[in-house]
C-alpha positions in Angstrom: 78.6 -58.4 -6.8 77.2 -58.7 -3.4 78.4 -56.3 -0.5 77.1 -56.6 3.0 73.8 -58.4 1.6 73.0 -55.7 -1.0 73.0 -56.9 -4.7 75.0 -54.1 -6.6 75.2 -54.5 -10.6 78.7 -54.1 -12.1 77.3 -50.8 -13.7 76.3 -49.3 -10.2 79.7 -50.3 -8.9 81.3 -48.6 -11.7 79.0 -45.5 -11.3 79.7 -45.6 -7.5 83.5 -45.4 -8.1 83.1 -42.4 -10.5 81.0 -40.5 -8.2 82.9 -41.3 -4.7 86.3 -40.4 -6.4 85.0 -36.8 -6.9 85.9 -35.7 -3.4 89.7 -36.9 -3.2 90.1 -35.8 -6.8 88.8 -32.3 -5.8 91.0 -32.3 -2.8 94.1 -33.0 -5.2 92.7 -30.4 -7.5 93.0 -27.7 -5.0 96.6 -28.4 -4.8 97.1 -27.0 -8.3 97.7 -23.3 -8.1 94.7 -21.3 -9.6 97.6 -19.1 -11.2 98.2 -22.1 -13.7 94.9 -22.7 -15.2 96.5 -24.9 -17.8 97.8 -27.3 -15.2 94.0 -27.5 -13.8 92.7 -28.1 -17.4 95.2 -31.1 -17.8 94.2 -32.4 -14.4 90.5 -32.9 -15.2 91.4 -34.5 -18.7 94.0 -36.9 -17.1 91.7 -38.1 -14.4 88.6 -38.2 -16.4 90.6 -40.3 -19.2 92.0 -42.5 -16.6 88.8 -43.4 -15.0 87.0 -43.9 -18.4 89.7 -46.4 -19.8 89.9 -48.2 -16.4 86.2 -48.7 -15.9 84.6 -48.3 -19.3 87.5 -49.3 -21.5 88.9 -48.0 -24.6 85.6 -47.7 -26.5 84.2 -45.9 -23.6 86.8 -43.6 -23.7 86.6 -42.9 -27.5 82.6 -42.4 -27.2 83.4 -39.4 -25.0 86.6 -38.1 -26.9 85.5 -38.4 -30.7 82.5 -36.1 -30.2 84.1 -33.7 -28.1 87.0 -33.3 -30.6 84.5 -33.0 -33.8 82.5 -30.4 -31.8 85.6 -28.1 -31.1 86.8 -28.5 -34.9 83.6 -27.7 -36.4 82.7 -25.0 -33.9 86.1 -23.4 -34.4 85.7 -23.4 -38.2 82.2 -22.6 -38.7 80.8 -21.3 -35.3 79.4 -18.0 -36.5 76.9 -20.0 -38.8 73.5 -20.9 -37.6 73.6 -24.2 -38.9 76.6 -25.2 -36.8 75.1 -25.5 -33.5 72.0 -27.3 -35.1 74.6 -29.7 -36.6 76.1 -30.3 -33.3 72.8 -30.5 -31.5 71.6 -33.3 -33.7 74.9 -35.0 -34.1 75.5 -35.4 -30.4 71.9 -36.3 -29.7 72.2 -39.0 -32.6 75.4 -40.3 -31.0 73.6 -40.6 -27.7 70.6 -42.6 -29.1 72.8 -44.9 -30.4 74.6 -45.5 -27.2 71.2 -45.8 -25.5 69.5 -47.8 -28.0 72.3 -50.4 -27.8 72.2 -50.4 -24.1 68.4 -50.3 -23.5 67.1 -52.3 -26.3 69.8 -55.1 -27.0 71.6 -55.4 -23.6 68.9 -54.4 -21.0 69.1 -57.7 -19.4 73.1 -58.0 -19.4 74.5 -57.2 -16.0 78.0 -57.3 -17.5 77.3 -54.8 -20.2 79.1 -51.3 -19.9 76.5 -48.7 -20.3 77.9 -45.3 -21.2 74.6 -43.7 -21.3 74.8 -41.4 -18.1 78.2 -39.5 -19.3 77.1 -39.3 -22.8 73.8 -37.6 -21.6 76.0 -35.1 -20.0 78.3 -34.6 -22.8 75.2 -34.0 -25.2 74.3 -31.1 -22.9 77.8 -29.5 -22.8 78.5 -29.8 -26.3 75.4 -28.5 -27.7 75.1 -25.8 -25.2 78.9 -24.8 -26.0 78.0 -24.7 -29.9 75.0 -22.6 -29.1 77.0 -20.3 -26.8 79.8 -19.7 -29.5 77.1 -18.8 -32.0 75.5 -16.5 -29.6 78.9 -14.9 -29.1 78.5 -13.6 -32.8 75.3 -11.8 -32.2 75.0 -8.1 -30.9 75.3 -8.0 -26.9 72.0 -6.2 -26.4 68.6 -7.3 -25.0 65.3 -7.9 -27.0 63.0 -5.0 -26.9 60.2 -5.7 -24.4 57.6 -6.2 -27.2 59.9 -8.7 -29.0 60.6 -10.5 -25.7 56.9 -10.9 -25.2 56.4 -12.2 -28.7 59.0 -14.7 -28.3 57.4 -16.1 -25.0 54.0 -16.0 -26.6 55.4 -18.2 -29.5 55.0 -15.8 -32.2 56.4 -12.6 -33.7 53.5 -10.1 -34.3 55.4 -7.5 -36.5 58.5 -7.5 -39.1 60.4 -5.6 -36.4 59.8 -8.3 -33.9 60.8 -10.9 -36.2 63.9 -9.0 -37.1 64.7 -8.6 -33.2 64.1 -12.5 -32.7 66.6 -13.1 -35.5 69.3 -10.7 -34.5 69.3 -10.4 -30.6 69.3 -12.6 -27.7 67.0 -13.6 -25.0 68.1 -12.4 -21.6 68.6 -16.2 -20.7 71.1 -16.8 -23.5 73.0 -13.6 -23.1 74.9 -14.4 -19.9 76.3 -17.4 -21.7 77.5 -16.0 -25.2 81.0 -16.9 -25.9 82.7 -14.0 -27.5 86.1 -15.7 -27.7 87.1 -19.2 -28.5 88.9 -21.0 -25.9 92.0 -23.2 -26.8 91.8 -26.9 -27.2 93.3 -27.6 -23.5 90.8 -25.4 -22.0 87.7 -26.7 -23.9 88.8 -30.2 -22.8 89.1 -29.1 -19.2 85.8 -27.9 -19.3 84.1 -30.9 -21.1 86.0 -33.5 -19.1 85.6 -31.6 -15.7 86.1 -34.4 -13.4 83.5 -33.4 -10.9 80.4 -33.5 -12.9 81.4 -35.4 -16.3 79.8 -38.9 -15.0 76.4 -38.0 -13.7 76.1 -34.2 -14.1 75.0 -31.9 -13.7 76.3 -30.4 -16.7 77.1 -26.8 -16.7 77.9 -23.9 -19.2 81.3 -23.0 -20.3 80.9 -19.4 -19.0 81.0 -20.8 -15.3 84.2 -22.6 -16.2 85.6 -19.5 -17.8 85.0 -17.2 -14.6 86.2 -20.2 -12.5 89.7 -20.7 -14.0 90.3 -17.0 -14.3 89.0 -16.2 -10.6 86.5 -13.8 -12.0 83.0 -13.1 -10.9 82.2 -14.7 -7.5 85.4 -16.5 -7.8 87.6 -13.7 -7.0 87.4 -14.6 -3.6 85.8 -17.9 -2.5 85.6 -18.6 1.1 85.8 -21.9 3.1 83.7 -24.5 1.5 84.5 -27.7 3.6 81.5 -27.4 5.8 79.1 -26.9 3.0 80.6 -29.4 0.8 80.4 -32.0 3.7 76.5 -31.3 4.3 75.8 -31.8 0.7 78.0 -34.9 0.5 76.3 -36.3 3.8 72.7 -35.7 2.3 73.7 -37.5 -1.0 75.2 -40.3 1.2 72.1 -40.6 3.3 70.0 -40.9 0.2 72.2 -43.4 -1.5 72.1 -45.4 1.8 68.2 -45.3 2.0 68.0 -46.5 -1.6 70.2 -49.3 -1.2 68.5 -50.6 1.8 65.0 -50.2 0.7 65.2 -50.5 -3.1 65.3 -54.3 -3.2 61.9 -54.7 -1.8 60.2 -51.6 -2.6 61.2 -50.6 -6.1 58.5 -50.2 -9.0 59.4 -53.5 -10.4 57.9 -55.0 -7.3 54.5 -53.5 -8.2 54.2 -56.1 -11.1 53.5 -59.1 -9.1 50.2 -61.1 -8.0 49.9 -59.7 -4.4 50.2 -55.9 -5.6 47.9 -56.6 -8.8 45.3 -58.7 -7.1 45.5 -59.1 -3.3 46.4 -55.4 -2.0 43.6 -52.9 -1.4 43.6 -49.6 -3.5 45.0 -47.5 -0.7 47.8 -49.8 -0.2 48.9 -49.8 -3.9 48.6 -46.0 -4.0 51.3 -45.9 -0.9 53.3 -48.5 -2.6 53.7 -46.4 -5.7 54.4 -43.4 -3.7 57.4 -45.3 -2.1 58.6 -46.8 -5.4 58.6 -43.3 -6.9 60.4 -41.7 -3.9 63.1 -44.2 -4.1 63.5 -43.8 -7.9 63.9 -40.0 -7.0 66.3 -40.0 -4.3 68.7 -42.5 -6.3 69.2 -39.6 -8.9 69.3 -37.2 -6.0 72.2 -39.1 -4.3 74.1 -39.0 -7.3 73.5 -35.3 -8.0 74.4 -34.4 -4.3 77.7 -36.4 -4.2 78.7 -34.7 -7.5 77.7 -31.3 -6.2 79.9 -31.8 -3.0 82.9 -32.1 -5.2 82.0 -29.2 -7.3 81.8 -27.3 -4.1 85.3 -28.6 -2.7 86.7 -27.1 -5.9 85.3 -23.8 -5.5 83.2 -23.8 -8.9 80.2 -24.4 -6.9 80.5 -20.9 -5.1 77.4 -18.6 -6.1 78.2 -15.6 -4.0 76.8 -14.1 -0.9 73.3 -13.9 0.1 72.4 -10.3 0.3 70.0 -11.0 3.3 72.4 -12.9 5.6 75.7 -12.2 4.4 76.4 -15.9 4.4 78.3 -17.7 1.4 76.0 -19.8 -1.0 77.3 -22.7 -2.8 74.3 -23.8 -4.9 75.6 -23.0 -8.4 75.8 -26.8 -9.0 72.4 -27.6 -7.4 70.3 -29.9 -9.6 67.7 -30.8 -7.3 65.9 -29.5 -4.2 64.5 -32.6 -2.7 62.4 -30.7 -0.3 60.7 -28.5 -2.8 60.3 -31.7 -4.8 58.6 -33.7 -2.4 56.6 -30.7 -0.8 55.9 -29.0 -4.0 52.2 -27.6 -4.2 51.9 -27.9 -8.1 53.4 -29.5 -11.1 55.4 -26.3 -12.0 57.1 -26.1 -8.5 58.2 -29.8 -8.6 59.4 -29.4 -12.1 61.5 -26.2 -11.3 63.2 -28.1 -8.4 64.1 -31.1 -10.4 66.9 -31.7 -12.6 67.5 -27.9 -12.8 70.4 -27.8 -15.3 68.9 -30.2 -17.8 65.7 -28.0 -17.8 67.6 -25.0 -18.4 69.4 -26.6 -21.3 66.1 -27.7 -22.8 64.9 -24.0 -22.5 67.7 -22.4 -24.0 68.7 -25.0 -26.4 65.5 -26.1 -27.8 62.4 -24.1 -26.6 63.6 -20.4 -27.0 65.2 -21.3 -30.4 62.2 -22.9 -31.9 59.7 -20.3 -30.4 61.8 -17.4 -32.1 60.6 -19.1 -35.4 57.6 -21.2 -34.7 54.4 -21.1 -32.6 54.5 -22.0 -28.9 52.8 -25.4 -29.5 55.4 -26.6 -31.9 58.4 -25.4 -29.4 56.6 -26.9 -26.6 56.3 -30.1 -28.4 59.8 -30.2 -29.7 61.1 -29.6 -26.3 59.4 -32.5 -24.8 60.2 -34.8 -27.7 63.8 -33.8 -27.2 63.6 -34.6 -23.4 62.0 -37.9 -24.3 65.0 -38.7 -26.8 67.6 -37.5 -24.3 66.4 -39.9 -21.7 66.4 -43.1 -24.1 64.3 -45.5 -26.0 62.3 -47.7 -23.3 58.6 -47.4 -24.5 57.7 -46.5 -20.8 59.4 -43.3 -21.1 57.4 -42.2 -24.0 54.1 -43.3 -22.3 55.0 -41.1 -19.3 55.9 -38.0 -21.4 52.9 -38.5 -23.6 50.7 -38.5 -20.4 52.4 -35.7 -18.8 51.6 -33.5 -21.7 47.9 -33.7 -20.6 48.8 -33.3 -17.0 50.6 -30.4 -17.5 47.5 -28.8 -19.6 45.1 -29.8 -16.8 47.4 -28.3 -14.1 47.6 -25.0 -15.8 43.7 -25.0 -16.2 43.4 -25.8 -12.6 45.8 -23.2 -11.5 44.5 -20.4 -13.8 41.0 -21.1 -12.5 41.4 -21.7 -8.7 44.8 -19.8 -7.8 43.2 -16.4 -7.9 40.5 -17.3 -5.4 43.0 -17.8 -2.6 45.7 -15.1 -3.2 43.7 -12.1 -4.4 43.1 -9.2 -1.8 39.5 -9.0 -0.9 38.6 -12.6 -1.8 36.8 -14.5 0.9 38.9 -17.6 0.2 42.4 -16.3 1.1 42.1 -17.5 4.7 41.9 -20.9 3.2 45.1 -20.9 1.2 46.9 -23.4 3.6 44.2 -25.8 2.9 44.5 -25.2 -1.0 48.3 -25.6 -0.7 48.0 -29.0 1.1 45.3 -30.3 -1.3 47.4 -29.1 -4.2 50.4 -30.8 -2.9 48.6 -34.3 -2.3 46.9 -34.2 -5.7 50.0 -33.4 -7.5 52.1 -35.8 -5.9 49.9 -38.9 -6.2 49.0 -37.9 -9.9 52.8 -37.7 -10.8 53.8 -40.9 -8.9 50.9 -42.6 -10.7 52.2 -41.0 -14.0 55.7 -42.0 -14.0 55.4 -45.6 -13.1 56.0 -46.3 -16.9 59.3 -44.2 -16.5 60.5 -46.7 -13.6 59.2 -50.1 -14.8 60.1 -48.9 -18.6 57.7 -51.3 -20.6 54.3 -50.8 -21.7 52.6 -54.0 -20.6 53.9 -53.8 -17.1 53.0 -50.2 -17.2 49.3 -50.7 -18.1 48.9 -53.8 -15.7 50.1 -51.5 -12.9 47.9 -48.5 -14.1 44.9 -50.9 -14.4 45.3 -52.2 -10.9 45.0 -48.6 -9.9 41.9 -48.0 -12.0 43.7 -45.6 -14.1 43.1 -42.9 -11.5 45.7 -40.4 -12.6 44.1 -40.4 -16.1 40.5 -40.0 -14.8 41.6 -37.1 -12.7 43.1 -35.5 -15.4 40.5 -36.3 -17.9 37.7 -35.0 -15.8 39.5 -31.7 -15.0 40.2 -31.1 -18.7 36.7 -32.0 -19.8 35.0 -29.7 -17.0 37.2 -26.9 -16.9 38.1 -26.5 -20.6 35.6 -28.5 -22.6 32.4 -27.8 -20.8 33.7 -24.2 -19.9 33.7 -24.7 -16.2 37.0 -22.8 -15.8 35.5 -19.7 -17.5 32.3 -19.9 -15.5 34.3 -19.9 -12.2 36.5 -17.1 -13.3 33.4 -14.9 -14.4 31.5 -15.7 -11.1 34.9 -14.8 -9.1 35.1 -11.3 -11.1 31.5 -10.6 -9.8 32.3 -11.1 -6.0 35.7 -9.5 -6.1 35.6 -6.6 -8.9 38.6 -4.9 -9.9 39.0 -1.6 -8.2 41.4 1.3 -7.9 42.0 0.8 -4.3 44.0 -2.4 -4.7 41.0 -4.8 -4.5 41.1 -7.6 -6.9 44.7 -7.6 -7.3 46.8 -10.7 -6.6 49.1 -10.7 -3.7 52.9 -10.9 -4.6 54.1 -14.4 -3.7 57.5 -16.1 -4.1 57.0 -18.8 -6.8 53.7 -17.5 -8.4 55.2 -16.2 -11.3 56.1 -17.6 -14.6 58.9 -20.3 -15.5 61.8 -20.2 -13.3 65.1 -20.6 -15.2 68.8 -20.9 -14.5 69.5 -17.0 -14.6 73.3 -17.7 -15.3 76.3 -15.7 -14.5 74.5 -12.2 -14.7 71.5 -13.4 -12.7 73.5 -14.8 -10.2 75.4 -11.7 -9.9 72.6 -9.6 -9.5 71.2 -11.8 -6.7 74.3 -12.6 -4.7 76.7 -9.6 -5.0 
């Protein structure tokens, strides 16, 4: 299909219809009285089923309906057993893998093939999170002891008491989402098939839907949200326009040609992979912002009021902060701002579960593998994720070694913190753009050709960093030297300055965390 000179695949047209239907459907949804939650559940079920049948056919609708019904039946019958959420997690991920393998490995060149991967990715998150939350609801509603919580984050339980704590109690990131009362089938279906985010996400937890449909928490009084929704929608529409206009000539696939590989200079190639990476990012950001705007219109995107300004905040469905992604100073900052809800799912459904019974390295490895499987089976995905493991390791070594030099009270390098930030931003962005080229071009042979034309600079930088700081002991030497010139003292010297964003892993704090921050 060609509209206004822009080549649009049938798949892109279908997804566009799904995304842009969100705002008018949200307006209709608001006509259903909040006092009638059953009618609101039914609205989502009917509208989603109608679109699924019209755009994806009966098979597409069954792909969504069957695992949802199977999950509900299994969780309702055996939700208290530890094997139940594991079974749901493995089953939904396996179903998703079949859908993706069919689309990616056998129909990747067929523009007429109906690919259900995107909504099935969202369904996998929702169903597995729901199963875990029901199981968590059978555990004591009390936090871990501090020592046990530290043991969990470290990846090991250091005493029998810690091990018992980890088995019986909930991590603070899980407690707000524990489901103590099983919903009926209609409410469950309304949650799973909520029209505003069923097609491209972001996926969200049942507890949000529970509070929203009962006018609890921040939803007791939702202020006007039209302006906020239009701002977010406008940003998504702008991103989509930029993508549609520039992508035909500047996408990653255009980097695999003779001019790029043989004629362009190295700086020119580096600049082109930045543009290609940016276009790939804003394509996803456009979809997320458009669906976020529909969620805001319904009211479920409302978080509460900002305690500093007193203004309403509508970021509960925010899945990406494009400014923080494009201006991030390190890998962690960029990761925290990108695909937030999926990251929270991976943390609560994989990492923390595995870390409770296995070493940290095992938990990290399984989390990375799950993320790769969730994305699909293109070989380039795994090439990118494998390389990312070394990038994260190198980034942590760099931050542990050099970050204290620029933020510690009494350090002579504190005035140069802006320089450190700029250098960190440039190095991080250019390495990540290089690293994720396989993610965009998907195939190993194409990825290696592009990397070779760039002299494998990303791998060279990462390799040198690991060898110098870790293998040769350069990082330890720098830390010893810094300890000598800025020794620890009782008057505050040698202590890091408190700085937002310098702490540990950010997470989706959930309902309880939102309440503490906003109300």
